[in-house]
N, C-alpha and C positions, 0 to 999 in steps of 0.2 A: 355552130355555136359549139355544140354540146357531145360531143362525138367522143367516146368512151367514157360519157357520164351515167351514170344511173340515177333511178328515178319512182319513187313512188307516188301514189296518188289516193287519198281517201274522200272516198265517194265518186269516185272516177268513170260512174256510166251516164250521165248526164248532163246540161248546163256547162258552167264554168267548168268542171271535172275531164268533163267527158272533152272539152274545146284544149284545154290543156295539157292534157296527154296525148291529146294526137298534135298540139304543134310539139311538145317536147320530141316526141316520137319523127315529126319530121327533120327536126334542127338534130335528128343524131343519138339520142340518147335512148337507150334500156329500159323501157318502162315497165310498170307492173301500177294494177286499181284497184280498188276492193272494191266490192259492190254487196248488196245482202242478196239477190236473186239472180238463180243461173242464168237465167234466156236476157236478162239486161247487160250481165257480163258478156253475153255473148255477143250482142245486138252490140255494144261497146268494142268488142275484139273484130271484127268485121270492120268495123270505121275506122279504129284506128292501124290494126294490122294485125294480121295473125301473130306474130312475134311475138306482142306484149304478154305479161304474164297478168293471168285474173287473177284473182282471190275472193271469193265469197266469204266475206268479214263480216260481223256484228261490231261494231266500232264498240259497242257501249257495255264488251264484252272486255275483261284483261285476258282471260283463256284466249283469247283468238286472236286480241291483240300481238300476242305472244310468240304464237303460232303464225300471225301475218310475217310479223320481225323475222321467225326461223325459213322461213319457204324465201323470202325476198333473200337473207343472207344463203340460202343455198345455192338459188337461180345464180344473183350476180356475183355473188362475194362479199360486195359490200354496196353501200349506197350513196350518194352524192346529194341526192335532193329529193327531202319530204316535204310537200305539199301535204297541210291538212285541212280537206277542203270539208269532209262530208259536215252540215247539217240539218237542220229542219231550221221555218221559219213559220209561224203565227200569230194570228193577235191574242194577247192575253187580258183583256179588261181587267178591272179590282175586284171588280164585283163580281164577275161572270167567271174569273177563273181558279180552277181544285188544284188539289194537290198533283195530283197526276199530271195535267200538265204543265205546271210548274217544273216538276222532277225529268220529266220527260225533254224537254224543251235546252232546264240548265245541263244536264246529264249530258246530250247528246250533241250541245254546242260548246260546254265546259272540259266537264269531265272527261270526254273523251279525246279530245285536245290534248291535254297535259298525258294523260296515259300514252296518247299512240305516240306520241313525242318521246316518254318514259320510256316505251318498246324499243322504238327503232334507233335512239342513241347511240347503245353500243357497238351496232353494226354501222354507224356513218364514220366516211375517213375524214379527217382531220382537213378544217377548208369547207364542209359540206354547209347546204345551204337547207335553210327551215323556214318553208313559207305556211303562214299560217292567217285566215280567215277572218279576220271583221267583216267591218259595216259601217254606211255614212252615221248608224241610230248611234254608233258608239258618239257622236257628236250635237246630237239634236236631242228636244224633249217631243215624241210622240204621244198622244192620247191610244192608249191601249196597245201599247210594244215594251209597257214598263220593263217584263221580261228578257222579252229578245232584244232591246237593246242592252240592258246589264251582261245580261250571256257577251253581247260582241264586246263590253269595251273592259271586259273581264282577258278575251282573245287577246284584243292589243295591248292589254298588260303584260299578259305573256311574252309579244314579242320582244320587252323591253325586259323581266327578269330574268326570264330565260337565256337574252341573250350574254347576260350577266356572267352567268352561271357558266356555260357552257363555254367562255373564251376562252378557256385554257387549251381546249383543241381548235380555235378558232372555225368555230362554229356557228355562221352567222344568222340569227330567228330574227326576219323580218315578216312584216304586216303588209294584208293587199285589203285596203278598202273597197269595197265596189260599192258604187249607187244603187239606180233601179237598171236594172238589169233584165233582160227578154231571155227568162229561165223560164223552166215549170216552178221552179221553187217559186217564182213572183205570182206564176196563178194562183196556188196553192192560197199564198198569202191575199189575196184577193177573195177568192172564194171563202175564204176563214172572217172575211171583213162582213160579205155580202153572202150569206148561202143561200146556194137556188138560184144564180143567176145565170141570164142566158149569154151564148156565144155573143151576143150583141153590147150587151150592157156589160160584159168584160170588156169590149172592143172599147166601150163608153170611161170604163175605167183606165184604161191602159193611156185612153186619150188624155186623160185630166190628169194623170202622172205625169207624162211627157211633156204638158205646158209648166209643168212648176218646175222642170230642167232648162236651168239657164242656155243649154247648148239645145234645147228643143226636142228633143228624142229619149229614148230610152238606148241603155250600151246593151251591147252585144255579148254574148258570150268572149267571142273568138279576141273582142280587145281586151278582156279579161286576161286573157289566156296572154296577150301580147305582153301583156304587165310584170304576168308571173312569171314568162319566159326571162325577161329581166334580174328579175329576182333569182332567177335559180340560176344565172350566170354567172361568169367572171367578170361581165360591166358592171355589175351590183357593189364589185368587192368591195368597194368604201360604205357601204350602206348596213348599220349593225343598227336591228333595237327601231327599226325606221315604220313607217305607214304611210305608203301607198295609195295616192286616193284618187281612184276613178271612177267620177262620179258625173262629167259632165258640169262639173262648175253649182253639183243640187246642195252641198253642206257648206261651198266655200260663199258662195256669192248672193 
């Protein structure tokens, strides 16, 4: 499906990013991933394949994003697919959130997405595909998640506005919107809501979350990866500025 294509995934060492990198690679793409820790990049390489390009990158640094784009250009020549996936998630109760917590969440989830797209756009081929990660939180109001929800709503807006801006190059920008997905980041959210919880208490937390989903379970990283593959491929060639919701019916029913 992606033979001859090149792909870059930020936050590609775990969860949805890792599952997507593996799936794009299996489907024929040359894949590059970013991560902050060398040992995590090494572990991802073992899972994806030895030919994956691993780039230690802090997505909060514009200099490092520029270097990331240069390294991809040098290795691949040009880029067909960019999945802006790096992000963080934790609760931000109104009375308890300080500026540092606010800034870290918005800088990682919003600022880094904008500037990573800015960095890679010049090396993308015409007709390429950019996918950004929003979330079910952009549609609902959940106590304690004001900043996280706002960050994901901003990213959803990027899919529309950047699509319009890049239309002259036929670069499509679409958003993937996962629901509650069984990944390490979900544990982080659960832990921030209930600090110090035991493994058994976390399993209870997941069981309660699953009960709220119409399909009756959490989603998997592989299921989101399959949706990203669709948006990355020519099968979604008539989709532009769209949001593909993959949430088990959570935000719809």
